[in-house]
C-alpha positions, 0 to 999 in steps of 0.5 A: 408173027401175022395170024389169021384168027380161026377162033377167039374166046369171050372172057370175063375180063372182056366182059368186065371191061365192057360193062364197067372199064378195066385198069388194064384195058385202056378205053376205047380199045382192042378186045380179045385175048384168047385165040388161035389161028393160022400163020400168014405172014413172019418176020425174018427171024422166025424159024419155028413157024411157017406160013400156013401153021396153025398155032395157038398162043397167049398175048403176053410175054416177059421182057426176060430183062427187068428186076422181077424177071431177074428174080424169076417173078415172070407173071410180075413183069415190069413190062408185061401190060404195056407190051401185052397183045389185044384185038383178039376179036378180029381177023388178024392179030399181030404177035410181037417178037417175044411173044412169039419167042416164049408163048406160041406153039403149033396147034396139035391136029386133033386139037380144035381151034376153039379148043386151042383158044384156051391157052391163056385162061388155062394158064393163068389158072394153072399158075394160081393152083401150082403155088398151092400145091392141090392134090387128092387128099384135099377138099376144094371149094370153088366160089363162082361156076363161071368159065374161070371157076369151071377151069379150076374144077376141072384141074383141081379134080384132074389132081384127084382133089375133092371139089364142091362148087357154088354159083347163081346159075343152074345151067352152070351147077349142072356143067359143073356136076358133069365135069365131076364136082362132088357137090354143087349148090347155090350160095344160100347154102354155102356155110351149111354145104361147106361144114357138112361136106367137111365135117366141120372142119372146112376146106383145105382150099378156097378159090374165090372166082368172083370178084366181089368185095363181100365174097373176098372177105367172106371166104375166110369164113370156109377154109380149115385151120391152116388152109388156103384162100386163093383170091383169083377173081379181080375186084374193081381198081381201088376196092378195099377189103376187110378181114378178121384179123383173130381169124388168120393170125390164130388159124393160121389162114394164107390168103394168096393173090394170083395174077397172069402166068409165067412161060413155065405155066403156059407150057403146061397148059399146053402140055395139057391141051396137046395130049387131051388130058383135060376136056374143055369142050363143054365150057364153050356154050356156042359159036357165033360169027363176030359181028354178034359180039354186042348180043354174046356180051349181053347174054354173058351179062345175064349168066347166060353161057360160059363162053363163047366162041368167035369167028371171024 
């Protein structure tokens, strides 16, 4: 199905690929994977969508036939990465059959194209949190107030959890506060802030969103006994990290890696956006034409802004 891109969003993965390369995004190659648009052509087998329909989609879908798909581990599909669709920073994007069939939806009239483009990152966030069962009785500490950290904040607050968040940029922390964070602080204040807020216990969940090895290693210092650390931020390929064995062993700390999403996660993300359950508007720092992408990446590299909407 050929889609005319109406809006695409910047992503931390795109920024990392632009700055240092990325093992899952071959260089040189197309950029962009968070998008929404209008159908301008379709294959004969497509019956759920028509030319002119406004749609929102993600850039991948499982093959449904490999060993991992047969085990229900759709986010770990053996063919997921090789068959993903990149290139949303463009005027058009071609969606293959498996993406159209499993992970494409009609955009609701009340949802802007820019908001609809949040479908992919929101699906990733929901996947990691769905495995953890965060609820209103929990305290969640999010490390990193970038777009992914702020999306985690939005979802954790929607579940009724108390949320602490740290980050380097003052404007992002202000945004976090406006989104309902119970406590925001600079990284240098982390140990004292978490200890004081939790009465010395530690957070029930720590969500690492920076992808920095030293912060991965430090994350276990902020979680309570029996708590869970969700390692969302991806470190550079080949990175090795070390955790204190006695902390993991005697305090029964759970370290949980999280990657990508399943079709069920995408459906949940779509319904949240469709129903207006969450508000992602505050995460859009500006709207710019596609030709200004280099300037946008330069801003993001300096921590200026959260997400930018690119309009081809």
